[in-house]
Structure formats: structure tokens, C-alpha cells
TIDOFI-687215 format. One record per residue (C-alpha): residue in three letters; x, y, z. Coordinates in Angstrom, 3 decimals. Layout:
N
NODE,kolza,x,y,z
NODE,ALA,X,Y,Z;
...
END
This chain:
241
NODE,kolza,x,y,z
NODE,MET,-259.734,-99.659,-97.123;
NODE,SER,-257.040,-99.750,-99.722;
NODE,ASP,-255.610,-103.074,-100.809;
NODE,ALA,-252.147,-101.536,-101.210;
NODE,THR,-249.488,-102.989,-98.939;
NODE,PRO,-248.808,-100.485,-96.173;
NODE,GLU,-245.321,-98.965,-95.838;
NODE,PRO,-243.166,-100.724,-93.285;
NODE,ARG,-243.035,-98.611,-90.073;
NODE,SER,-240.296,-98.273,-87.476;
NODE,VAL,-241.513,-100.106,-84.402;
NODE,LEU,-239.799,-100.084,-80.953;
NODE,ILE,-240.771,-102.703,-78.344;
NODE,THR,-239.183,-102.563,-74.871;
NODE,GLY,-238.518,-105.912,-73.281;
NODE,GLY,-239.092,-107.627,-76.646;
NODE,ASN,-236.781,-110.574,-76.044;
NODE,ARG,-239.242,-112.980,-74.313;
NODE,GLY,-242.845,-113.568,-73.325;
NODE,ILE,-245.567,-111.176,-74.595;
NODE,GLY,-243.028,-108.626,-75.866;
NODE,ARG,-241.366,-111.233,-78.122;
NODE,SER,-244.708,-112.417,-79.486;
NODE,ILE,-245.675,-108.785,-80.276;
NODE,ALA,-242.260,-108.271,-82.044;
NODE,GLU,-242.874,-111.468,-84.145;
NODE,GLU,-246.365,-110.235,-85.079;
NODE,PHE,-244.993,-106.897,-86.335;
NODE,LEU,-242.275,-108.683,-88.230;
NODE,ARG,-244.893,-110.931,-89.920;
NODE,ARG,-246.766,-107.763,-91.005;
NODE,GLY,-243.584,-106.459,-92.609;
NODE,ASP,-242.630,-103.755,-90.212;
NODE,LYS,-239.044,-102.800,-89.200;
NODE,VAL,-238.817,-103.857,-85.558;
NODE,THR,-236.344,-102.916,-82.801;
NODE,VAL,-236.531,-104.669,-79.495;
NODE,THR,-234.749,-103.824,-76.270;
NODE,SER,-233.393,-106.220,-73.706;
NODE,ARG,-231.057,-105.579,-70.802;
NODE,SER,-228.359,-107.696,-72.330;
NODE,GLY,-228.813,-106.418,-75.919;
NODE,GLU,-229.406,-110.009,-77.068;
NODE,GLY,-232.173,-112.549,-77.379;
NODE,GLY,-234.620,-110.787,-79.758;
NODE,PRO,-236.501,-112.624,-82.491;
NODE,GLU,-234.833,-113.293,-85.888;
NODE,GLY,-235.354,-110.323,-88.218;
NODE,ALA,-235.484,-107.766,-85.438;
NODE,LEU,-232.735,-105.310,-84.425;
NODE,THR,-231.998,-106.055,-80.723;
NODE,VAL,-230.437,-103.255,-78.681;
NODE,ALA,-229.349,-103.067,-75.040;
NODE,ALA,-231.441,-100.781,-72.865;
NODE,ASP,-232.557,-100.510,-69.189;
NODE,VAL,-235.704,-98.401,-68.957;
NODE,THR,-234.522,-97.232,-65.463;
NODE,ASP,-231.500,-95.607,-67.115;
NODE,GLY,-232.197,-92.585,-69.427;
NODE,GLU,-228.745,-92.676,-71.005;
NODE,SER,-229.134,-96.303,-72.100;
NODE,LEU,-232.558,-95.469,-73.548;
NODE,ASP,-231.157,-92.473,-75.490;
NODE,ALA,-228.459,-94.812,-77.030;
NODE,ALA,-231.094,-97.538,-77.819;
NODE,ILE,-233.476,-95.113,-79.551;
NODE,LYS,-230.618,-93.560,-81.485;
NODE,ALA,-229.541,-96.985,-82.723;
NODE,ALA,-233.137,-97.903,-83.651;
NODE,GLU,-233.672,-94.674,-85.584;
NODE,ALA,-230.301,-94.979,-87.383;
NODE,GLU,-231.324,-98.406,-88.675;
NODE,HIS,-235.134,-98.021,-89.135;
NODE,GLY,-235.900,-94.312,-89.087;
NODE,PRO,-237.915,-92.308,-86.580;
NODE,ILE,-240.052,-94.409,-84.220;
NODE,GLU,-243.716,-94.541,-85.485;
NODE,VAL,-245.013,-97.280,-83.073;
NODE,LEU,-243.991,-97.764,-79.464;
NODE,ILE,-244.962,-100.807,-77.494;
NODE,ALA,-243.944,-100.135,-73.857;
NODE,ASN,-243.740,-103.628,-72.520;
NODE,ALA,-240.639,-103.829,-70.213;
NODE,GLY,-241.729,-104.806,-66.687;
NODE,ILE,-240.736,-106.674,-63.558;
NODE,THR,-242.385,-108.203,-60.554;
NODE,ASP,-241.196,-108.470,-56.963;
NODE,ASP,-244.112,-109.991,-55.115;
NODE,GLN,-244.536,-109.782,-51.315;
NODE,LEU,-247.437,-109.169,-49.002;
NODE,LEU,-247.596,-105.439,-48.152;
NODE,MET,-246.641,-106.014,-44.542;
NODE,ARG,-243.398,-107.663,-45.646;
NODE,MET,-242.651,-105.485,-48.708;
NODE,SER,-239.544,-103.379,-48.514;
NODE,ASP,-239.453,-99.751,-49.725;
NODE,ASP,-236.953,-100.898,-52.348;
NODE,ALA,-239.236,-103.662,-53.636;
NODE,PHE,-242.048,-101.120,-54.079;
NODE,GLU,-239.873,-98.409,-55.629;
NODE,SER,-237.937,-100.629,-58.016;
NODE,VAL,-241.132,-102.080,-59.591;
NODE,LEU,-242.652,-98.640,-59.934;
NODE,ASP,-239.340,-97.338,-61.434;
NODE,THR,-239.265,-99.977,-64.132;
NODE,ASN,-242.992,-100.484,-64.938;
NODE,LEU,-244.320,-96.907,-64.628;
NODE,THR,-241.421,-94.451,-64.548;
NODE,GLY,-239.596,-96.589,-67.167;
NODE,THR,-242.620,-96.136,-69.445;
NODE,PHE,-242.455,-92.392,-68.855;
NODE,ARG,-238.775,-92.282,-69.701;
NODE,THR,-239.397,-94.239,-72.999;
NODE,VAL,-242.508,-92.386,-74.170;
NODE,LYS,-240.993,-88.987,-73.502;
NODE,ARG,-238.042,-89.894,-75.760;
NODE,VAL,-240.052,-91.170,-78.712;
NODE,ILE,-242.875,-88.674,-78.908;
NODE,ARG,-240.732,-85.901,-80.414;
NODE,SER,-240.470,-87.563,-83.812;
NODE,MET,-244.207,-88.601,-83.601;
NODE,ILE,-245.173,-84.943,-82.969;
NODE,ARG,-243.112,-83.846,-86.008;
NODE,LYS,-244.824,-86.434,-88.212;
NODE,LYS,-248.202,-85.781,-86.725;
NODE,LYS,-248.732,-89.519,-86.403;
NODE,GLY,-247.835,-92.127,-83.896;
NODE,ARG,-249.058,-95.187,-82.016;
NODE,ILE,-248.296,-95.784,-78.384;
NODE,VAL,-249.449,-99.027,-76.645;
NODE,LEU,-248.710,-99.482,-73.032;
NODE,ILE,-248.729,-103.071,-71.759;
NODE,SER,-250.518,-103.215,-68.418;
NODE,SER,-252.173,-106.142,-66.756;
NODE,VAL,-255.527,-107.412,-65.529;
NODE,VAL,-253.841,-107.171,-62.044;
NODE,GLY,-253.854,-103.377,-62.395;
NODE,LEU,-257.637,-103.437,-62.572;
NODE,TYR,-258.571,-106.576,-60.664;
NODE,GLY,-255.909,-106.543,-57.948;
NODE,SER,-253.892,-109.488,-56.617;
NODE,PRO,-252.621,-110.284,-53.121;
NODE,GLY,-248.891,-109.831,-52.817;
NODE,GLN,-248.744,-107.501,-55.786;
NODE,VAL,-249.427,-104.027,-54.343;
NODE,ASN,-246.390,-102.639,-56.149;
NODE,TYR,-247.111,-104.402,-59.524;
NODE,ALA,-250.835,-103.481,-59.430;
NODE,ALA,-250.082,-99.864,-58.584;
NODE,SER,-247.538,-99.626,-61.457;
NODE,LYS,-249.861,-101.230,-63.992;
NODE,SER,-252.943,-99.199,-63.061;
NODE,GLY,-250.769,-96.031,-63.209;
NODE,LEU,-250.322,-96.632,-66.928;
NODE,ILE,-254.037,-95.953,-67.395;
NODE,GLY,-253.829,-92.476,-66.043;
NODE,PHE,-250.634,-91.922,-67.996;
NODE,ALA,-252.253,-92.976,-71.362;
NODE,ARG,-255.333,-90.859,-70.807;
NODE,ALA,-253.358,-87.732,-69.871;
NODE,LEU,-251.159,-88.305,-72.925;
NODE,THR,-254.249,-88.613,-75.102;
NODE,ARG,-255.471,-85.260,-73.841;
NODE,GLU,-252.041,-83.686,-74.673;
NODE,LEU,-251.383,-85.311,-78.058;
NODE,GLY,-254.804,-86.492,-79.438;
NODE,SER,-254.921,-83.573,-81.871;
NODE,ARG,-251.461,-84.441,-83.312;
NODE,GLY,-252.589,-87.757,-84.811;
NODE,ILE,-251.077,-89.693,-81.901;
NODE,THR,-252.982,-92.405,-80.027;
NODE,ALA,-252.097,-93.886,-76.607;
NODE,ASN,-253.827,-97.002,-75.449;
NODE,VAL,-253.459,-99.561,-72.685;
NODE,LEU,-253.504,-103.319,-73.282;
NODE,ALA,-254.389,-105.289,-70.147;
NODE,PRO,-253.549,-108.989,-70.635;
NODE,GLY,-254.775,-111.646,-68.205;
NODE,TYR,-253.048,-114.969,-67.539;
NODE,ILE,-250.943,-115.881,-70.547;
NODE,ASP,-249.621,-119.295,-71.399;
NODE,THR,-245.913,-118.540,-70.959;
NODE,GLU,-243.038,-120.221,-69.083;
NODE,MET,-244.085,-118.377,-65.973;
NODE,THR,-247.648,-119.799,-65.902;
NODE,GLN,-246.389,-123.212,-66.889;
NODE,SER,-244.116,-123.263,-63.846;
NODE,LEU,-247.039,-122.804,-61.453;
NODE,SER,-248.316,-125.747,-59.513;
NODE,GLU,-251.305,-127.721,-61.009;
NODE,ASP,-253.458,-126.642,-58.080;
NODE,LEU,-252.659,-122.968,-58.633;
NODE,GLN,-253.267,-123.225,-62.351;
NODE,ALA,-256.625,-124.837,-61.651;
NODE,THR,-257.579,-122.017,-59.254;
NODE,TYR,-256.812,-119.389,-61.861;
NODE,LEU,-258.576,-121.294,-64.601;
NODE,LYS,-261.734,-121.496,-62.475;
NODE,ALA,-261.795,-117.671,-62.206;
NODE,ILE,-261.476,-117.184,-65.994;
NODE,PRO,-264.809,-117.370,-67.893;
NODE,ALA,-262.945,-118.498,-71.013;
NODE,GLY,-261.600,-121.492,-69.016;
NODE,ARG,-258.092,-121.295,-70.433;
NODE,PHE,-254.977,-119.188,-70.485;
NODE,ALA,-254.275,-116.939,-73.508;
NODE,ASP,-251.859,-117.712,-76.173;
NODE,PRO,-249.295,-114.882,-76.362;
NODE,ASP,-250.157,-114.460,-80.075;
NODE,GLU,-253.672,-113.478,-79.087;
NODE,VAL,-252.259,-110.536,-77.107;
NODE,ALA,-249.879,-109.724,-79.973;
NODE,ARG,-252.666,-109.418,-82.524;
NODE,VAL,-254.575,-106.926,-80.371;
NODE,ALA,-251.441,-104.857,-79.954;
NODE,ALA,-251.006,-104.872,-83.728;
NODE,PHE,-254.623,-103.734,-84.236;
NODE,LEU,-254.176,-100.811,-81.721;
NODE,ALA,-250.994,-99.818,-83.694;
NODE,GLY,-252.762,-99.896,-87.036;
NODE,ASP,-254.785,-97.461,-89.149;
NODE,ASP,-258.064,-99.209,-88.270;
NODE,ALA,-257.586,-97.985,-84.606;
NODE,ALA,-256.940,-94.335,-85.533;
NODE,TYR,-260.017,-93.241,-83.523;
NODE,VAL,-259.255,-95.365,-80.442;
NODE,SER,-257.239,-93.547,-77.819;
NODE,GLY,-257.097,-93.500,-74.011;
NODE,ALA,-258.766,-96.935,-74.053;
NODE,VAL,-258.079,-99.935,-71.799;
NODE,ILE,-258.394,-103.085,-73.862;
NODE,PRO,-258.587,-106.242,-71.742;
NODE,VAL,-257.287,-109.515,-73.290;
NODE,ASP,-258.148,-111.674,-70.284;
NODE,GLY,-260.876,-114.164,-71.226;
NODE,GLY,-263.388,-112.162,-69.137;
NODE,LEU,-261.455,-112.357,-65.885;
NODE,GLY,-261.497,-108.630,-65.096;
NODE,MET,-264.982,-107.822,-66.434;
NODE,GLY,-266.300,-104.468,-65.166;
NODE,HIS,-263.070,-103.436,-63.528;
END
């Protein structure tokens, strides 16, 4: 490997204003890349990043966000598709809308985003696509039929994409985080946290930075021969799934 400092790349992270997405954005900024994050409000991204408004369920808003990102930082070279929502209900009580809206954001929203950024990657014959899934997509979770279906769908998406674009120097991988120490897990009851921790061989929740560093690896030159892979960052929770 060369000791030369790599050229800053144009990185786009959807849903990069909080949680895992924000930690990933901060990691790329630390590495010297030019980072654009999307949020629904167009605000709240980390310092040093360009924050643009986008809703991944709205193609026109994505077009505008990508245009703004490329005007500021150049064609997108790394995409982290992280935007996602939950709407948890047991299947018997789940409305059609609750199922469809989660799929539309988490899976179809990823399709809309990837479709729009791959054109410039194909022209350059180089690109890195990382889809943020979840251990729930592999392991399952009661009350999350919609979320699990959307997150497992990303695996087929990445593997079909690898078959299409693997010869163009473009990789597409799936990152499957487990339980992460974020505001969401901190708000769970102590009993529920204890139940989750008992199921995790590592015996702890992940720090968001631990997920961010794996995302940065998958987006780097050292992972040029890794594509169509599902990389769990879950402390062993989903082993074998």
C-alpha cells in the first residue's frame, strides 16, 4: 500500500443527521472526504458536511439533493444508503400502510437513491455502495415483519447489483448492525435492555463508531474485492443467519 494521502472522495450518506448515519458521516470527514448528508429537513448534519434536504420516497427531492451534492463536491463516488424508518406492530394488527411505508422508505428508497448515483460511477468505472441493513433482516424480530422484510430485501438488491456492475469497478455490500448504543436503545426499559444483552455474545451494545469504521472499510480501496457481502456488526447476535 502507498503511504500517499488518498484523494478526498465525494461521499453521499442518506439519513446522515443522526444515529448510525451521523457517525458514518463523521468517520468519513475524519478521513478527509467531502461528505454530503441528507435529512428530511435539510438540517442537522455534522459540522463539516454539506446537509441537503431529501426524502428517499420522493424522486424529485433526491434529484435535487444529488445535484446539490455534485455541484459542491463532484460526482458521487461513495454512497451509504442509510435512511430508514420503523413502524412496529404485530402482523395481525399491522395496516397495509404501515407495511408499505416502511418498504417504500427502506427498500424502494434505496433503489431510488442507488439508481440515481450509479450513472457517474459507471462513467468513472469505480464506486462504492454500502447499504445499511440490520441484524433484524437476518435474525427476525416479533412486531417487525415490515422492517425485517425491507432490510433483508437489501441483500438481494446488493447481490443483483454486484452481478450487474461488478465488472465496472463498482462494489455493493450490506452492513448489518445489531443493537447500537443510541438514544433509541438508551430509552428502552432496563429489563428489555438486559434481555437483549443476554442474547448478544459480546455482552454489550455497539458504539456507533464501530459500525462507522466498518462502513469506511467497505468504501475503501482495501475492500475492492469485497462485493455482494453481508457484514454483520452485531457482537455475534445473528451468527449463522
